[in-house]
DONU-836728 format. One record per residue (C-alpha): residue number from 1; residue in one letter; x, y, z. Coordinates in nm, 3 decimals, padded with zeros to 5 digits. Layout:
N
[NUM 'a' [X Y Z]] ...
***
This chain:
448
[1 'x' [16.857 10.778 09.937]] [2 'x' [17.106 10.584 09.725]] [3 'x' [17.430 10.617 09.533]] [4 'x' [17.546 10.769 09.206]] [5 'x' [17.866 10.623 09.062]] [6 'x' [18.062 10.856 08.835]] [7 'x' [18.398 10.892 08.657]] [8 'x' [18.473 10.522 08.597]] [9 'x' [18.713 10.431 08.320]] [10 'x' [18.451 10.198 08.173]] [11 'x' [18.149 09.985 08.260]] [12 'x' [18.095 09.632 08.128]] [13 'x' [17.741 09.657 08.000]] [14 'x' [17.660 09.307 07.876]] [15 'x' [17.896 09.258 07.580]] [16 'x' [17.971 09.627 07.527]] [17 'x' [18.178 09.887 07.706]] [18 'x' [17.984 10.185 07.836]] [19 'x' [18.101 10.523 07.959]] [20 'x' [17.858 10.691 08.194]] [21 'x' [17.700 10.700 08.538]] [22 'x' [17.504 10.450 08.745]] [23 'x' [17.234 10.533 08.998]] [24 'x' [17.148 10.284 09.273]] [25 'x' [16.819 10.308 09.459]] [26 'x' [16.642 10.057 09.683]] [27 'x' [16.887 09.780 09.605]] [28 'x' [16.860 09.795 09.227]] [29 'x' [17.017 09.980 08.937]] [30 'x' [16.760 10.254 08.886]] [31 'x' [16.925 10.461 08.612]] [32 'x' [17.211 10.460 08.361]] [33 'x' [17.305 10.780 08.183]] [34 'x' [17.542 11.064 08.119]] [35 'x' [17.601 11.336 08.379]] [36 'x' [17.330 11.211 08.612]] [37 'x' [17.235 11.468 08.880]] [38 'x' [17.314 11.367 09.238]] [39 'x' [16.958 11.431 09.369]] [40 'x' [17.054 11.371 09.731]] [41 'x' [17.234 11.044 09.663]] [42 'x' [17.586 10.972 09.784]] [43 'x' [17.851 11.025 09.518]] [44 'x' [18.092 10.738 09.452]] [45 'x' [18.398 10.856 09.262]] [46 'x' [18.507 10.561 09.046]] [47 'x' [18.806 10.734 08.894]] [48 'x' [19.074 10.476 08.813]] [49 'x' [18.823 10.188 08.822]] [50 'x' [18.634 09.965 08.583]] [51 'x' [18.288 09.845 08.686]] [52 'x' [18.182 09.483 08.643]] [53 'x' [17.859 09.307 08.732]] [54 'x' [17.910 09.111 09.053]] [55 'x' [18.052 08.766 08.985]] [56 'x' [17.837 08.461 09.064]] [57 'x' [18.003 08.158 09.221]] [58 'x' [17.790 07.850 09.149]] [59 'x' [17.991 07.590 09.343]] [60 'x' [18.178 07.624 09.670]] [61 'x' [18.244 07.440 09.998]] [62 'x' [18.284 07.717 10.254]] [63 'x' [18.375 07.475 10.533]] [64 'x' [18.700 07.408 10.348]] [65 'x' [18.819 07.768 10.391]] [66 'x' [19.020 07.654 10.695]] [67 'x' [19.163 07.340 10.530]] [68 'x' [19.404 07.487 10.277]] [69 'x' [19.730 07.309 10.209]] [70 'x' [19.675 07.014 10.444]] [71 'x' [20.003 06.821 10.405]] [72 'x' [19.841 06.477 10.378]] [73 'x' [19.644 06.589 10.072]] [74 'x' [19.897 06.793 09.877]] [75 'x' [19.983 06.527 09.618]] [76 'x' [19.669 06.316 09.605]] [77 'x' [19.394 06.281 09.348]] [78 'x' [19.028 06.328 09.433]] [79 'x' [18.943 05.998 09.605]] [80 'x' [19.248 05.985 09.830]] [81 'x' [19.234 06.359 09.887]] [82 'x' [18.873 06.340 10.007]] [83 'x' [18.968 06.082 10.267]] [84 'x' [19.284 06.270 10.372]] [85 'x' [19.133 06.618 10.398]] [86 'x' [18.762 06.710 10.405]] [87 'x' [18.614 06.380 10.525]] [88 'x' [18.886 06.349 10.785]] [89 'x' [18.802 06.687 10.936]] [90 'x' [18.441 06.780 10.879]] [91 'x' [18.262 06.550 11.127]] [92 'x' [18.438 06.743 11.405]] [93 'x' [18.375 07.096 11.276]] [94 'x' [18.180 07.295 11.535]] [95 'x' [17.914 07.555 11.457]] [96 'x' [18.155 07.825 11.577]] [97 'x' [18.431 07.710 11.343]] [98 'x' [18.182 07.674 11.057]] [99 'x' [18.064 08.032 11.108]] [100 'x' [18.418 08.171 11.110]] [101 'x' [18.526 07.958 10.812]] [102 'x' [18.225 08.073 10.612]] [103 'x' [18.297 08.438 10.686]] [104 'x' [18.656 08.393 10.572]] [105 'x' [18.545 08.222 10.251]] [106 'x' [18.288 08.490 10.178]] [107 'x' [18.546 08.761 10.249]] [108 'x' [18.779 08.602 09.992]] [109 'x' [18.500 08.586 09.739]] [110 'x' [18.399 08.947 09.790]] [111 'x' [18.755 09.073 09.751]] [112 'x' [18.782 08.886 09.421]] [113 'x' [18.463 09.045 09.286]] [114 'x' [18.198 08.786 09.377]] [115 'x' [17.862 08.900 09.508]] [116 'x' [17.673 08.568 09.503]] [117 'x' [17.772 08.229 09.644]] [118 'x' [17.606 07.891 09.600]] [119 'x' [17.761 07.677 09.873]] [120 'x' [17.744 07.299 09.839]] [121 'x' [17.723 07.221 10.208]] [122 'x' [17.742 06.850 10.287]] [123 'x' [17.817 06.840 10.660]] [124 'x' [17.516 06.621 10.742]] [125 'x' [17.477 06.274 10.888]] [126 'x' [17.214 06.092 11.091]] [127 'x' [17.305 06.260 11.421]] [128 'x' [17.399 06.605 11.288]] [129 'x' [17.228 06.907 11.442]] [130 'x' [17.087 07.218 11.275]] [131 'x' [17.347 07.451 11.426]] [132 'x' [17.609 07.375 11.158]] [133 'x' [17.374 07.478 10.879]] [134 'x' [17.254 07.772 11.086]] [135 'x' [17.612 07.898 11.107]] [136 'x' [17.616 07.933 10.728]] [137 'x' [17.296 08.133 10.715]] [138 'x' [17.430 08.363 10.988]] [139 'x' [17.763 08.410 10.810]] [140 'x' [17.598 08.494 10.477]] [141 'x' [17.365 08.742 10.647]] [142 'x' [17.645 08.906 10.844]] [143 'x' [17.864 08.935 10.532]] [144 'x' [17.579 09.076 10.324]] [145 'x' [17.626 08.803 10.060]] [146 'x' [17.362 08.686 09.816]] [147 'x' [17.353 08.320 09.910]] [148 'x' [17.216 07.985 09.800]] [149 'x' [17.254 07.689 10.037]] [150 'x' [17.294 07.374 09.827]] [151 'x' [17.180 07.124 10.087]] [152 'x' [17.405 06.820 10.051]] [153 'x' [17.318 06.469 10.165]] [154 'x' [17.436 06.111 10.166]] [155 'x' [17.185 05.833 10.225]] [156 'x' [17.432 05.547 10.189]] [157 'x' [17.804 05.495 10.247]] [158 'x' [17.822 05.399 09.882]] [159 'x' [18.138 05.352 09.679]] [160 'x' [18.340 05.666 09.743]] [161 'x' [18.657 05.633 09.950]] [162 'x' [18.595 05.966 10.118]] [163 'x' [18.246 05.874 10.238]] [164 'x' [18.358 05.531 10.353]] [165 'x' [18.637 05.682 10.561]] [166 'x' [18.398 05.879 10.785]] [167 'x' [18.237 05.581 10.961]] [168 'x' [17.923 05.786 11.027]] [169 'x' [17.564 05.674 10.991]] [170 'x' [17.414 05.842 10.683]] [171 'x' [17.079 06.018 10.680]] [172 'x' [16.767 05.842 10.563]] [173 'x' [16.584 06.006 10.270]] [174 'x' [16.294 06.079 10.505]] [175 'x' [16.529 06.260 10.741]] [176 'x' [16.683 06.460 10.456]] [177 'x' [16.343 06.586 10.347]] [178 'x' [16.229 06.648 10.704]] [179 'x' [16.537 06.860 10.769]] [180 'x' [16.525 07.047 10.439]] [181 'x' [16.165 07.143 10.517]] [182 'x' [16.312 07.341 10.807]] [183 'x' [16.572 07.495 10.576]] [184 'x' [16.291 07.621 10.352]] [185 'x' [16.228 07.890 10.614]] [186 'x' [16.529 08.065 10.456]] [187 'x' [16.415 08.013 10.097]] [188 'x' [16.292 08.325 09.922]] [189 'x' [16.197 08.266 09.555]] [190 'x' [16.185 08.637 09.471]] [191 'x' [16.427 08.725 09.185]] [192 'x' [16.592 08.982 09.413]] [193 'x' [16.607 08.757 09.718]] [194 'x' [16.921 08.723 09.928]] [195 'x' [16.877 08.360 10.035]] [196 'x' [16.766 08.041 09.868]] [197 'x' [16.780 07.666 09.919]] [198 'x' [16.875 07.400 09.665]] [199 'x' [16.847 07.019 09.678]] [200 'x' [17.202 06.890 09.642]] [201 'x' [17.290 06.526 09.721]] [202 'x' [17.666 06.513 09.753]] [203 'x' [17.719 06.258 09.475]] [204 'x' [17.465 06.099 09.243]] [205 'x' [17.685 05.796 09.183]] [206 'x' [17.839 05.732 09.521]] [207 'x' [17.620 05.851 09.807]] [208 'x' [17.253 05.797 09.718]] [209 'x' [17.041 05.511 09.590]] [210 'x' [16.840 05.561 09.266]] [211 'x' [16.505 05.553 09.448]] [212 'x' [16.629 05.819 09.689]] [213 'x' [16.743 06.044 09.405]] [214 'x' [16.400 06.018 09.245]] [215 'x' [16.238 06.115 09.576]] [216 'x' [16.470 06.413 09.608]] [217 'x' [16.398 06.526 09.251]] [218 'x' [16.024 06.501 09.312]] [219 'x' [16.055 06.698 09.637]] [220 'x' [16.270 06.966 09.474]] [221 'x' [16.035 07.018 09.181]] [222 'x' [15.731 07.015 09.407]] [223 'x' [15.889 07.303 09.601]] [224 'x' [16.040 07.468 09.290]] [225 'x' [16.394 07.424 09.416]] [226 'x' [16.704 07.405 09.198]] [227 'x' [16.899 07.077 09.196]] [228 'x' [17.277 07.036 09.215]] [229 'x' [17.545 06.771 09.264]] [230 'x' [17.895 06.661 09.168]] [231 'x' [17.932 06.451 08.855]] [232 'x' [18.220 06.317 08.644]] [233 'x' [18.493 06.507 08.823]] [234 'x' [18.702 06.193 08.771]] [235 'x' [18.658 05.877 08.562]] [236 'x' [18.566 05.680 08.874]] [237 'x' [18.211 05.815 08.845]] [238 'x' [18.174 05.665 08.497]] [239 'x' [18.333 05.335 08.601]] [240 'x' [18.102 05.297 08.900]] [241 'x' [17.792 05.391 08.704]] [242 'x' [17.869 05.134 08.435]] [243 'x' [17.952 04.871 08.698]] [244 'x' [17.653 04.930 08.929]] [245 'x' [17.382 05.041 08.685]] [246 'x' [17.494 04.927 08.340]] [247 'x' [17.473 05.275 08.192]] [248 'x' [17.680 05.590 08.163]] [249 'x' [17.683 05.844 08.444]] [250 'x' [17.475 06.097 08.251]] [251 'x' [17.228 05.827 08.141]] [252 'x' [17.202 05.724 08.505]] [253 'x' [17.131 06.086 08.606]] [254 'x' [16.852 06.094 08.346]] [255 'x' [16.707 05.766 08.475]] [256 'x' [16.686 05.920 08.824]] [257 'x' [16.514 06.240 08.698]] [258 'x' [16.834 06.440 08.753]] [259 'x' [16.864 06.620 08.420]] [260 'x' [16.681 06.942 08.328]] [261 'x' [16.695 07.318 08.316]] [262 'x' [16.668 07.325 08.698]] [263 'x' [16.979 07.103 08.739]] [264 'x' [17.350 07.179 08.731]] [265 'x' [17.654 06.967 08.804]] [266 'x' [17.994 07.070 08.931]] [267 'x' [18.305 06.975 08.732]] [268 'x' [18.186 06.749 08.444]] [269 'x' [18.549 06.698 08.348]] [270 'x' [18.513 06.353 08.193]] [271 'x' [18.230 06.377 07.942]] [272 'x' [18.210 06.236 07.591]] [273 'x' [18.006 06.365 07.296]] [274 'x' [17.707 06.148 07.387]] [275 'x' [17.703 06.276 07.746]] [276 'x' [17.728 06.636 07.630]] [277 'x' [17.445 06.581 07.383]] [278 'x' [17.220 06.452 07.663]] [279 'x' [17.311 06.750 07.881]] [280 'x' [17.239 06.994 07.597]] [281 'x' [16.908 06.831 07.502]] [282 'x' [16.788 06.852 07.863]] [283 'x' [16.920 07.208 07.923]] [284 'x' [17.131 07.083 08.215]] [285 'x' [17.408 07.322 08.322]] [286 'x' [17.765 07.298 08.452]] [287 'x' [17.970 07.474 08.718]] [288 'x' [18.320 07.486 08.569]] [289 'x' [18.589 07.473 08.841]] [290 'x' [18.925 07.490 08.660]] [291 'x' [19.152 07.567 08.956]] [292 'x' [19.039 07.271 09.165]] [293 'x' [19.041 07.042 08.863]] [294 'x' [19.404 07.141 08.797]] [295 'x' [19.502 07.118 09.164]] [296 'x' [19.371 06.761 09.200]] [297 'x' [19.493 06.652 08.856]] [298 'x' [19.137 06.576 08.745]] [299 'x' [19.166 06.731 08.399]] [300 'x' [19.002 07.009 08.200]] [301 'x' [18.628 07.012 08.134]] [302 'x' [18.520 07.053 07.772]] [303 'x' [18.347 07.377 07.867]] [304 'x' [18.393 07.537 07.525]] [305 'x' [18.228 07.247 07.346]] [306 'x' [17.950 07.250 07.606]] [307 'x' [17.896 07.621 07.553]] [308 'x' [17.881 07.580 07.176]] [309 'x' [17.616 07.307 07.206]] [310 'x' [17.390 07.519 07.426]] [311 'x' [17.486 07.391 07.772]] [312 'x' [17.488 07.683 08.016]] [313 'x' [17.842 07.715 08.150]] [314 'x' [17.886 07.887 08.487]] [315 'x' [18.190 07.923 08.715]] [316 'x' [18.272 07.790 09.061]] [317 'x' [18.573 07.823 09.288]] [318 'x' [18.506 07.485 09.456]] [319 'x' [18.638 07.442 09.809]] [320 'x' [18.956 07.620 09.909]] [321 'x' [19.101 07.292 10.037]] [322 'x' [19.135 07.177 09.676]] [323 'x' [19.241 07.508 09.525]] [324 'x' [19.396 07.715 09.808]] [325 'x' [19.193 08.003 09.668]] [326 'x' [18.840 08.131 09.687]] [327 'x' [18.883 08.380 09.404]] [328 'x' [18.629 08.406 09.125]] [329 'x' [18.864 08.634 08.933]] [330 'x' [19.126 08.358 08.932]] [331 'x' [18.871 08.114 08.791]] [332 'x' [18.787 08.352 08.505]] [333 'x' [19.152 08.418 08.429]] [334 'x' [19.243 08.048 08.439]] [335 'x' [18.943 07.943 08.228]] [336 'x' [19.042 08.199 07.964]] [337 'x' [19.400 08.071 07.959]] [338 'x' [19.331 07.697 07.984]] [339 'x' [19.092 07.677 07.692]] [340 'x' [19.321 07.884 07.473]] [341 'x' [19.605 07.647 07.559]] [342 'x' [19.390 07.354 07.444]] [343 'x' [19.209 07.500 07.145]] [344 'x' [19.405 07.800 07.017]] [345 'x' [19.445 08.170 07.085]] [346 'x' [19.109 08.266 06.934]] [347 'x' [18.909 07.985 07.095]] [348 'x' [18.756 08.180 07.381]] [349 'x' [18.681 08.549 07.407]] [350 'x' [18.702 08.760 07.720]] [351 'x' [18.335 08.854 07.711]] [352 'x' [18.248 08.483 07.685]] [353 'x' [18.430 08.388 08.004]] [354 'x' [18.286 08.698 08.171]] [355 'x' [17.936 08.576 08.084]] [356 'x' [18.019 08.240 08.240]] [357 'x' [18.117 08.415 08.562]] [358 'x' [17.828 08.659 08.585]] [359 'x' [17.499 08.648 08.395]] [360 'x' [17.504 08.273 08.321]] [361 'x' [17.543 08.199 08.690]] [362 'x' [17.275 08.446 08.794]] [363 'x' [17.032 08.309 08.534]] [364 'x' [17.100 07.953 08.646]] [365 'x' [17.042 08.028 09.014]] [366 'x' [16.737 08.238 08.933]] [367 'x' [16.860 08.573 09.065]] [368 'x' [16.794 08.899 08.882]] [369 'x' [17.161 08.995 08.891]] [370 'x' [17.478 08.937 08.689]] [371 'x' [17.407 09.226 08.454]] [372 'x' [17.440 09.601 08.469]] [373 'x' [17.089 09.690 08.357]] [374 'x' [16.811 09.908 08.494]] [375 'x' [16.589 09.702 08.724]] [376 'x' [16.855 09.445 08.803]] [377 'x' [17.007 09.398 09.146]] [378 'x' [17.276 09.654 09.225]] [379 'x' [17.546 09.388 09.255]] [380 'x' [17.847 09.577 09.123]] [381 'x' [18.224 09.556 09.161]] [382 'x' [18.466 09.843 09.108]] [383 'x' [18.817 09.714 09.032]] [384 'x' [19.109 09.954 09.046]] [385 'x' [19.314 09.942 08.725]] [386 'x' [19.569 10.213 08.807]] [387 'x' [19.794 09.970 08.999]] [388 'x' [20.134 09.880 08.852]] [389 'x' [19.995 09.541 08.747]] [390 'x' [19.709 09.684 08.542]] [391 'x' [19.800 10.045 08.465]] [392 'x' [19.953 09.981 08.123]] [393 'x' [19.694 09.737 07.988]] [394 'x' [19.586 09.861 07.643]] [395 'x' [19.239 09.708 07.685]] [396 'x' [19.173 09.860 08.027]] [397 'x' [18.814 09.736 08.053]] [398 'x' [18.945 09.379 08.052]] [399 'x' [19.243 09.436 08.281]] [400 'x' [19.105 09.240 08.583]] [401 'x' [19.033 08.926 08.378]] [402 'x' [19.350 08.957 08.169]] [403 'x' [19.582 09.013 08.464]] [404 'x' [19.404 08.808 08.728]] [405 'x' [19.506 08.817 09.091]] [406 'x' [19.617 09.018 09.277]] [407 'x' [19.340 09.265 09.204]] [408 'x' [19.214 09.556 09.412]] [409 'x' [18.841 09.595 09.472]] [410 'x' [18.769 09.960 09.549]] [411 'x' [18.395 09.907 09.609]] [412 'x' [18.161 09.612 09.604]] [413 'x' [17.785 09.660 09.618]] [414 'x' [17.544 09.375 09.694]] [415 'x' [17.176 09.461 09.667]] [416 'x' [17.285 09.826 09.668]] [417 'x' [17.479 09.794 09.994]] [418 'x' [17.855 09.861 09.991]] [419 'x' [18.016 09.557 10.152]] [420 'x' [18.355 09.695 10.044]] [421 'x' [18.421 10.070 10.045]] [422 'x' [18.755 10.232 09.964]] [423 'x' [18.923 09.889 09.967]] [424 'x' [18.802 09.804 10.318]] [425 'x' [18.534 09.560 10.425]] [426 'x' [18.232 09.728 10.581]] [427 'x' [18.096 09.399 10.717]] [428 'x' [18.384 09.232 10.901]] [429 'x' [18.704 09.319 11.084]] [430 'x' [18.933 09.081 10.896]] [431 'x' [19.215 09.103 11.151]] [432 'x' [18.980 09.005 11.433]] [433 'x' [18.833 08.728 11.218]] [434 'x' [19.176 08.577 11.151]] [435 'x' [19.266 08.603 11.520]] [436 'x' [18.942 08.427 11.615]] [437 'x' [19.005 08.160 11.352]] [438 'x' [19.355 08.087 11.475]] [439 'x' [19.228 08.038 11.829]] [440 'x' [18.939 07.819 11.714]] [441 'x' [19.161 07.615 11.482]] [442 'x' [19.411 07.549 11.763]] [443 'x' [19.126 07.399 11.969]] [444 'x' [18.999 07.210 11.666]] [445 'x' [19.332 07.056 11.568]] [446 'x' [19.378 06.929 11.922]] [447 'x' [19.079 06.700 11.858]] [448 'x' [19.211 06.549 11.532]] 
***
């Protein structure tokens, strides 16, 4: 039948705290109420837990889950780090390693409270084969994760040190669109779908020509796909845009048809008032990635100012190779702390950062999730708050965001399916996965 969740300490119901029961049927929240009868459903005892809507990660690089702490990249900024870490390794990543890396990354996300992942996957070049992308679809399916593949691409070697270091032949725009047509077999536009595709050139400034970007935008809108890329993570984007095109990076995005309510950019650390005004006017959104931006010394995005001007702010963990973490809970905790450090103790409220990490992300990606409401996807996370770390928090409903990691997920439901039950994964044997990864990584490193 379904599940009835009872006895929780509290439920985050939009911006209010609710005490009551939740019934899950056919993948959705079918009923909220007091003392709901069981009616043949399985009882979930949530005693000692708070219930959050599943967190929505709007920017990740799952391939990087096996590239944490690479010595050559520990003290480098973005450009040098890209050459030393991801672009050094990814051309040699096999489908098997990609599959295992993705499962590890999704496991990390799930045990931090995430139920949806938009993965910016850019492991494509002229001679790449479909098996690498296929490994991601398989991993998401096997982990039970709500998943959007942001199909990366580079159609020129461009101006980025990381891209130039690969010495691979880039795709042609025709090849990108031919290959993404095949990816559309996984695209389900239903609001409760589990898989979607997004058009996502790796960098607007560095890896695609303006004419190609316009073609991609036309293709995406013709097929009603979302559009995503990196932008203004570092000042180099602005410098190159001014040098090559005689306009700011955001003006350049507009000139290539890459602003709009169907577009979001990761990072956006280095924006000025004019850029933020253009983003707000066009309803373009941001994936705020504070941990990675701190780790690489890129800076702090003006997410609060963006939010106040109407730009939809969402949260992303970015790749684990530039954060050593795939935790959405860490991103929420760090965002809350960082913006208070910059703008004062009353600058950002807990419910505001929670919205960034849940309903804003779901709305952006087009999924009917991110809220605990009747008719919405049963994507729910039960955090234990009776651990020593959280037991004495006087605002218990906010304990996970206030305290951050380590947190204990008692249950996680995705589309009404428990992917975590009683603190254990129901979808993967993590010890076997790590063993398999170590063996595969030993073979992989022998080729580097």
